[in-house]
KEDO-250011 format. One record per residue (C-alpha): x, z, y; residue number from 1. Coordinates in pm, 1 decimal. Each point is the difference from the previous one (the first is absolute). Layout:
N
{{X Z Y} NUM};
...
//
This chain:
429
{{-1268.4 -1822.6 704.5} 1};
{{137.1 -353.2 47.4} 2};
{{375.8 -59.9 18.3} 3};
{{149.3 -334.5 100.5} 4};
{{275.7 -144.2 -214.3} 5};
{{304.9 -210.1 84.8} 6};
{{149.1 266.9 223.5} 7};
{{314.4 -138.2 168.1} 8};
{{173.4 336.3 21.9} 9};
{{-26.3 369.1 75.4} 10};
{{210.1 102.2 296.5} 11};
{{32.1 309.0 217.0} 12};
{{35.3 376.9 11.5} 13};
{{-274.1 227.6 -127.4} 14};
{{-75.5 364.4 -65.8} 15};
{{-222.6 111.0 -282.3} 16};
{{-230.1 300.6 -42.9} 17};
{{120.2 345.0 -96.9} 18};
{{72.2 74.8 -363.7} 19};
{{-319.3 75.1 -191.9} 20};
{{159.9 245.9 -241.6} 21};
{{165.6 198.6 279.0} 22};
{{-315.9 -4.2 216.8} 23};
{{-205.8 153.8 -283.5} 24};
{{257.2 271.0 -62.9} 25};
{{44.6 86.1 367.2} 26};
{{-371.8 82.5 24.4} 27};
{{-4.8 194.8 -326.4} 28};
{{312.6 206.7 55.2} 29};
{{-76.4 44.1 370.1} 30};
{{-339.4 143.6 -94.6} 31};
{{169.4 259.1 -223.7} 32};
{{262.1 93.3 261.1} 33};
{{-23.6 261.4 273.2} 34};
{{-13.1 -148.9 348.9} 35};
{{-63.6 -348.5 137.1} 36};
{{152.1 -296.5 -178.1} 37};
{{30.2 -306.5 224.8} 38};
{{7.6 -340.1 -170.0} 39};
{{114.2 -320.8 170.4} 40};
{{-56.6 -354.2 -135.5} 41};
{{-264.6 127.8 -241.0} 42};
{{-159.8 -276.6 -207.9} 43};
{{-365.5 -21.6 102.2} 44};
{{-101.3 -185.4 -315.4} 45};
{{-311.2 94.0 -194.8} 46};
{{191.6 187.3 -271.5} 47};
{{181.3 229.7 242.4} 48};
{{-318.1 52.9 201.6} 49};
{{-163.3 116.7 -324.6} 50};
{{268.2 267.2 -28.8} 51};
{{-73.0 116.1 356.0} 52};
{{-373.7 13.0 -74.5} 53};
{{55.1 212.9 -310.8} 54};
{{215.7 254.7 181.8} 55};
{{-247.5 23.8 284.7} 56};
{{-260.0 96.0 -262.6} 57};
{{244.0 269.2 -114.8} 58};
{{-2.5 151.4 348.0} 59};
{{311.2 -159.8 148.5} 60};
{{-20.2 -114.8 362.6} 61};
{{167.7 -342.6 29.6} 62};
{{6.7 -176.2 336.5} 63};
{{93.2 -349.5 111.3} 64};
{{181.4 31.6 331.3} 65};
{{96.2 -347.5 117.3} 66};
{{293.6 -119.0 -208.2} 67};
{{25.2 318.0 -203.6} 68};
{{-197.2 197.9 -256.3} 69};
{{3.4 378.9 30.5} 70};
{{-72.7 210.0 -307.7} 71};
{{-84.6 361.4 78.7} 72};
{{127.7 151.0 -321.7} 73};
{{-189.3 274.8 -179.7} 74};
{{288.5 132.3 -207.1} 75};
{{29.5 -2.0 -376.7} 76};
{{-304.7 220.4 -45.8} 77};
{{-216.0 -101.0 293.2} 78};
{{-210.4 -282.4 -142.4} 79};
{{-373.6 65.0 -33.8} 80};
{{-250.5 -104.5 -264.3} 81};
{{-152.9 -339.4 89.0} 82};
{{-375.3 -21.9 35.6} 83};
{{-15.2 -346.6 -156.9} 84};
{{190.4 -221.9 -243.3} 85};
{{343.1 -104.9 127.0} 86};
{{-25.0 -380.0 10.5} 87};
{{337.3 -176.8 -28.4} 88};
{{-128.0 -357.9 33.8} 89};
{{247.0 -235.1 -169.9} 90};
{{300.1 231.6 21.7} 91};
{{168.5 89.3 -327.8} 92};
{{266.4 189.9 193.2} 93};
{{-262.9 222.5 160.3} 94};
{{-187.5 90.5 -317.1} 95};
{{307.1 61.1 -215.5} 96};
{{205.5 206.4 242.5} 97};
{{-299.9 194.4 128.8} 98};
{{-86.8 100.9 -355.4} 99};
{{330.3 189.2 -5.8} 100};
{{-68.3 163.8 336.3} 101};
{{-352.1 105.4 -97.0} 102};
{{118.1 143.4 -332.2} 103};
{{147.7 297.3 185.3} 104};
{{-288.6 72.3 238.5} 105};
{{-247.3 292.4 -34.8} 106};
{{-304.5 -227.2 -14.5} 107};
{{-157.1 -292.4 -184.6} 108};
{{3.5 -356.5 132.6} 109};
{{-104.0 -344.0 -124.5} 110};
{{201.5 -317.3 58.2} 111};
{{-155.0 -345.6 -30.5} 112};
{{61.7 -353.1 120.8} 113};
{{-117.5 -359.5 -16.6} 114};
{{-51.8 -208.2 -314.6} 115};
{{372.7 -79.1 -20.7} 116};
{{97.9 367.9 16.3} 117};
{{-249.2 80.2 -276.9} 118};
{{188.8 -239.3 -227.5} 119};
{{347.4 137.8 71.5} 120};
{{142.0 245.0 -256.5} 121};
{{13.4 364.7 104.6} 122};
{{107.0 142.9 -335.4} 123};
{{367.9 -42.0 90.3} 124};
{{-52.9 242.2 290.3} 125};
{{-239.8 238.3 -172.5} 126};
{{224.2 59.9 -304.0} 127};
{{296.4 162.7 179.6} 128};
{{-225.3 185.4 244.0} 129};
{{-190.1 154.5 -291.9} 130};
{{330.2 108.4 -148.0} 131};
{{53.5 186.7 327.2} 132};
{{-336.7 172.4 -44.6} 133};
{{-224.3 -227.4 207.7} 134};
{{-369.5 -28.3 -88.0} 135};
{{-96.4 -365.8 39.2} 136};
{{-285.4 -207.3 -138.5} 137};
{{-65.7 -372.0 25.9} 138};
{{-211.3 -280.1 -135.1} 139};
{{49.0 -165.5 -340.7} 140};
{{209.2 264.9 -168.7} 141};
{{143.9 130.2 327.4} 142};
{{173.3 -331.5 57.3} 143};
{{-179.8 -140.6 305.0} 144};
{{-154.0 99.2 333.6} 145};
{{-205.4 174.3 117.1} 146};
{{236.6 292.4 -55.8} 147};
{{-101.8 364.3 38.3} 148};
{{287.1 237.8 78.5} 149};
{{-53.3 375.9 -23.6} 150};
{{282.6 184.1 170.3} 151};
{{181.8 235.9 -234.0} 152};
{{319.4 194.1 -64.7} 153};
{{290.0 -241.3 -56.1} 154};
{{335.4 48.9 -166.2} 155};
{{312.1 -212.4 12.9} 156};
{{75.2 -234.7 -289.3} 157};
{{265.9 -237.6 -125.2} 158};
{{-149.7 -346.9 -24.2} 159};
{{152.6 -323.0 -122.1} 160};
{{-195.8 -289.3 145.2} 161};
{{-88.5 -270.2 -254.2} 162};
{{0.3 -269.2 271.5} 163};
{{155.6 -12.9 344.5} 164};
{{-275.7 69.5 252.4} 165};
{{50.9 131.0 351.8} 166};
{{-366.8 95.8 23.0} 167};
{{9.8 214.3 -315.3} 168};
{{332.6 155.8 99.4} 169};
{{-137.6 76.0 346.2} 170};
{{-314.0 159.5 -142.1} 171};
{{209.9 237.1 -212.3} 172};
{{226.3 81.0 296.2} 173};
{{-298.7 82.7 218.5} 174};
{{-140.6 227.7 -270.0} 175};
{{342.3 164.7 -36.7} 176};
{{-37.1 135.2 354.5} 177};
{{-266.4 233.2 -142.9} 178};
{{156.3 68.6 -341.4} 179};
{{179.3 312.3 -113.7} 180};
{{357.8 -70.3 -97.3} 181};
{{202.2 -318.7 -19.3} 182};
{{-138.6 -348.2 -61.6} 183};
{{237.5 -258.7 -146.3} 184};
{{-83.8 -371.7 -22.0} 185};
{{199.6 -258.1 -190.8} 186};
{{-55.5 -366.3 90.5} 187};
{{81.2 -277.9 -250.7} 188};
{{91.3 -222.2 296.7} 189};
{{27.7 111.2 360.1} 190};
{{-318.5 -83.1 191.3} 191};
{{-50.2 7.0 377.9} 192};
{{109.4 337.2 131.9} 193};
{{-185.3 38.3 330.5} 194};
{{-175.6 318.0 -116.2} 195};
{{322.4 180.7 -90.0} 196};
{{162.2 -110.0 326.3} 197};
{{-290.6 106.3 219.1} 198};
{{-70.4 327.9 -177.3} 199};
{{363.7 99.2 50.6} 200};
{{-20.7 -87.3 369.4} 201};
{{-306.7 226.3 35.8} 202};
{{181.8 290.7 -165.7} 203};
{{-94.4 -26.0 -366.3} 204};
{{255.5 100.4 -263.2} 205};
{{40.4 -334.4 -177.6} 206};
{{331.0 -104.7 -152.5} 207};
{{73.5 -341.1 -149.4} 208};
{{282.9 -77.6 -240.6} 209};
{{-20.4 -351.9 -139.0} 210};
{{-332.1 -30.9 -180.8} 211};
{{-53.7 379.2 -9.0} 212};
{{-208.2 169.0 269.9} 213};
{{-32.6 377.9 35.9} 214};
{{-263.4 159.4 224.5} 215};
{{-32.1 371.0 72.3} 216};
{{-285.2 153.4 200.1} 217};
{{44.6 102.0 363.5} 218};
{{-211.3 217.6 227.6} 219};
{{-57.4 -265.9 263.3} 220};
{{67.4 -354.2 117.9} 221};
{{90.6 -64.2 363.2} 222};
{{-150.6 -284.9 205.2} 223};
{{223.5 -294.3 91.6} 224};
{{7.0 -314.1 211.1} 225};
{{-16.5 -304.7 -227.8} 226};
{{95.7 -353.7 100.2} 227};
{{-146.0 -226.4 -269.9} 228};
{{234.8 -288.5 -78.6} 229};
{{-125.5 -355.0 -52.8} 230};
{{-146.2 -64.4 -345.8} 231};
{{223.0 -215.3 -219.8} 232};
{{-306.2 -86.0 -208.7} 233};
{{-152.0 -161.2 309.7} 234};
{{331.8 -158.2 98.3} 235};
{{21.9 -160.4 -344.9} 236};
{{-263.8 -262.2 85.8} 237};
{{202.0 -122.4 296.4} 238};
{{325.2 19.8 -193.7} 239};
{{-141.0 -227.1 -270.0} 240};
{{-173.0 -219.8 258.2} 241};
{{325.9 -58.0 186.4} 242};
{{177.3 -80.9 -326.8} 243};
{{-251.6 -255.7 -128.1} 244};
{{-112.2 -174.7 321.3} 245};
{{266.2 -257.4 96.6} 246};
{{198.1 51.3 322.5} 247};
{{-102.9 364.2 37.0} 248};
{{200.8 273.7 170.6} 249};
{{-169.8 337.9 43.2} 250};
{{124.4 340.1 118.0} 251};
{{-208.7 299.8 -110.2} 252};
{{74.1 311.1 204.4} 253};
{{14.8 367.7 -99.7} 254};
{{-74.1 -27.8 -372.6} 255};
{{44.2 291.4 -238.5} 256};
{{266.2 -88.6 -256.3} 257};
{{-11.1 307.3 -220.9} 258};
{{191.4 -98.8 -317.4} 259};
{{-301.1 97.5 -211.6} 260};
{{-198.9 -272.7 179.8} 261};
{{242.3 -291.4 39.2} 262};
{{-38.4 -155.9 -343.5} 263};
{{-171.7 -300.8 159.4} 264};
{{310.1 -74.4 208.7} 265};
{{230.4 35.6 -299.9} 266};
{{-222.8 -224.6 -210.3} 267};
{{-18.2 -272.2 265.4} 268};
{{374.3 11.1 64.3} 269};
{{51.7 -51.4 -373.2} 270};
{{-196.1 -325.1 44.6} 271};
{{230.9 -122.6 277.6} 272};
{{-192.4 131.5 302.3} 273};
{{168.1 17.1 340.5} 274};
{{-96.9 354.7 100.7} 275};
{{212.9 217.3 226.1} 276};
{{-49.5 363.2 96.7} 277};
{{133.4 77.1 347.5} 278};
{{-10.3 291.5 245.2} 279};
{{-14.8 257.4 -280.6} 280};
{{-86.8 355.9 101.5} 281};
{{-192.7 309.1 -112.2} 282};
{{-337.0 125.5 129.2} 283};
{{-147.3 327.2 -135.8} 284};
{{244.3 -19.2 -291.2} 285};
{{-131.6 -347.9 -86.2} 286};
{{242.4 -296.5 15.1} 287};
{{-112.0 -276.6 236.8} 288};
{{126.2 -349.7 79.4} 289};
{{-96.5 -328.1 161.8} 290};
{{-38.3 -276.7 -256.7} 291};
{{94.2 -361.3 75.2} 292};
{{-128.9 -265.0 -239.4} 293};
{{62.1 -374.8 -5.8} 294};
{{-153.1 -271.8 -214.3} 295};
{{186.4 -28.5 -330.6} 296};
{{15.3 -201.2 -318.2} 297};
{{-99.1 246.3 -270.8} 298};
{{61.3 -2.9 -373.5} 299};
{{-167.0 183.9 -285.1} 300};
{{95.8 350.4 -109.6} 301};
{{-98.7 282.9 -233.9} 302};
{{-157.7 316.9 135.6} 303};
{{-13.5 298.6 -234.8} 304};
{{95.8 363.4 -45.9} 305};
{{98.4 230.0 284.6} 306};
{{-69.3 -250.0 278.4} 307};
{{-372.2 -27.1 -82.4} 308};
{{-111.3 338.9 141.2} 309};
{{203.1 -81.2 312.0} 310};
{{-208.9 -312.6 67.4} 311};
{{-326.8 59.5 -184.6} 312};
{{-219.9 -55.8 307.0} 313};
{{193.3 -311.9 101.4} 314};
{{-22.8 -182.4 -332.8} 315};
{{-308.2 -203.3 106.7} 316};
{{185.7 -159.4 291.9} 317};
{{315.6 -24.7 -211.3} 318};
{{-206.1 -227.0 -227.0} 319};
{{-37.5 -240.4 293.2} 320};
{{378.4 -20.0 37.1} 321};
{{28.9 -61.0 -374.8} 322};
{{-254.9 -281.1 24.9} 323};
{{227.9 -210.5 221.3} 324};
{{328.1 104.7 -162.6} 325};
{{195.4 -244.4 -216.0} 326};
{{-38.4 97.0 -364.6} 327};
{{-171.1 288.9 -177.9} 328};
{{-63.2 353.2 126.3} 329};
{{-90.7 272.6 -247.4} 330};
{{-158.0 331.4 99.7} 331};
{{11.7 278.3 -261.0} 332};
{{-71.8 374.8 -19.3} 333};
{{-274.0 -29.5 262.2} 334};
{{-310.9 104.0 -195.9} 335};
{{-75.2 238.2 289.0} 336};
{{-126.8 -309.9 184.0} 337};
{{-312.0 9.7 -217.9} 338};
{{-121.3 327.4 150.8} 339};
{{52.0 -59.4 370.5} 340};
{{-285.5 -93.3 239.0} 341};
{{-59.8 -282.1 -247.5} 342};
{{166.7 -132.9 -313.2} 343};
{{276.3 -171.1 195.0} 344};
{{142.8 -179.8 -301.6} 345};
{{-330.9 -171.9 -63.3} 346};
{{-80.7 -51.8 368.0} 347};
{{330.8 -156.6 94.7} 348};
{{12.2 -216.3 -312.1} 349};
{{-349.8 -127.9 81.3} 350};
{{100.1 -95.6 354.9} 351};
{{337.0 -146.1 -98.5} 352};
{{-176.3 -239.7 -235.5} 353};
{{-222.4 -110.4 288.5} 354};
{{320.1 -74.5 192.3} 355};
{{103.4 -227.6 -285.9} 356};
{{262.9 238.5 -136.0} 357};
{{51.9 35.8 -375.1} 358};
{{-12.9 372.5 -82.5} 359};
{{-23.3 205.8 -317.5} 360};
{{-145.1 350.1 3.8} 361};
{{163.5 263.8 -218.1} 362};
{{-88.3 361.0 -82.2} 363};
{{239.5 131.4 263.1} 364};
{{45.9 -284.0 245.3} 365};
{{11.6 -378.6 9.7} 366};
{{218.9 -305.9 -29.9} 367};
{{-11.5 -239.1 297.5} 368};
{{124.1 -359.1 -20.7} 369};
{{93.9 -78.1 358.4} 370};
{{-4.7 -305.8 221.0} 371};
{{-294.3 -199.4 -142.3} 372};
{{14.6 -374.3 49.8} 373};
{{-164.3 -100.4 324.0} 374};
{{22.9 350.4 143.9} 375};
{{-266.6 268.3 28.8} 376};
{{-364.6 -100.1 24.6} 377};
{{-254.9 133.1 246.9} 378};
{{-299.6 168.0 -159.5} 379};
{{-252.8 280.3 30.9} 380};
{{177.4 315.4 -110.1} 381};
{{-143.6 337.0 -97.4} 382};
{{121.5 325.4 148.4} 383};
{{-165.1 204.2 -277.8} 384};
{{-56.4 257.9 274.5} 385};
{{376.1 65.0 -2.0} 386};
{{181.2 -1.6 334.4} 387};
{{335.7 -89.7 -153.1} 388};
{{-137.8 -301.2 -185.1} 389};
{{-184.8 -115.3 313.0} 390};
{{311.2 7.8 220.3} 391};
{{214.0 -159.1 -271.5} 392};
{{-235.9 -296.0 -19.5} 393};
{{4.9 -35.0 379.2} 394};
{{377.5 -47.5 -24.2} 395};
{{-38.3 -252.2 -282.6} 396};
{{-258.3 -192.8 202.9} 397};
{{259.8 -69.0 271.6} 398};
{{178.6 -249.2 -224.9} 399};
{{-296.8 -166.8 -169.3} 400};
{{-134.9 -344.3 75.0} 401};
{{-315.8 47.2 205.9} 402};
{{-202.6 308.9 85.1} 403};
{{-52.8 289.0 -239.7} 404};
{{-271.3 264.5 -9.7} 405};
{{54.9 361.7 -105.5} 406};
{{-317.7 175.2 -106.7} 407};
{{-42.1 367.6 88.8} 408};
{{286.4 0.7 247.2} 409};
{{-139.9 296.7 194.2} 410};
{{160.6 232.3 -254.7} 411};
{{335.2 -46.9 180.1} 412};
{{-117.0 264.9 248.6} 413};
{{79.5 255.3 -270.7} 414};
{{370.3 -27.4 81.8} 415};
{{59.7 -257.5 275.5} 416};
{{-263.4 -36.2 272.8} 417};
{{92.6 -300.2 211.9} 418};
{{205.0 -170.7 -270.7} 419};
{{-116.4 -353.3 86.2} 420};
{{65.9 56.3 369.9} 421};
{{363.7 83.2 -73.5} 422};
{{33.8 -295.5 -237.4} 423};
{{-159.2 -249.0 238.3} 424};
{{224.5 127.6 279.0} 425};
{{314.4 -127.8 -172.1} 426};
{{-122.1 -314.8 -176.8} 427};
{{91.1 -344.8 129.9} 428};
{{-237.2 -291.6 -57.8} 429};
//
């Protein structure tokens, strides 16, 4: 993919695709509910389509009817044994949360994915599920896919999570639907809470008090209508683009602003960003707003602690903002970046150096020395097969001198089909 530099501004009003996390969960929970769950603004990215494919193999009828997806739920105990391996593609969300669902089924199933999935750690999910009584085996000491799950009797547990992870938390919560007794989860830092919110809406007995979550089994879940809000992770590219491209003014409509997801906004505001949330409202118990962003002079900051889980997926594009900020930006407590679709610390540091930015990698983040003399340089950047790195470099390329190339850009279809069309629609040359 080639991207022209020297963009003169981003200007206009846009909408972005439905939230990836919510789209996954709407399919999963809808499949386990009784009745027809109707989903609007579903994200038709490769990851979410992998979730649909897996549930179809489990006997769930899922239809695309124009602008909506209809999931004909089978109930908590209506899934059937798949004839073949459940292939999750590149989706870590699918494989981790589905492991929890399968742990309570009366059959055996195998989960597998692409080369990236086979490198992503599964031990963090398997450990608590085994404590609940699940029978799970994996590759290399039960740490990696393919994963074999043999449905078994489950019991509730108390589990203190060593790291904040919405995927691990969600896997335990899904398994708790089939467990005898109460399941209690303690989070070290509050991670995105879409699973708790949606399960409650479908009739699950889930109570949240601070960083403590209690789930008790119920006899059934009831189908719902779900309006998927715009994905703040996708909006983040345009937020950063509008901040760093001179003379920009962009309005992003209908974006989910769940407090567990808005770390990127807080971090950018701490750098001096002109970001305003307007028209605030609530959709399906999820807070929503329109976001207006104008070009801003940014300065360095320190990102660490509780804010990191609230912006973990947006850190790659945050690095682009840091690259043009005055002074030094330090990112700490983000070792989780090493086990995403790629090692995002290494991948972003590699590409930032190609831009001409001085950057130091650390064990849990990086130090970025912003505003290199002469500005950012065009180059040939690597996506590392990671959609978030690919889109981040497309934003960086807007303010380079000359044309840049991003290798392996097709991976953006994982989360944002049509990304370049939206970007080109608001750029001024």
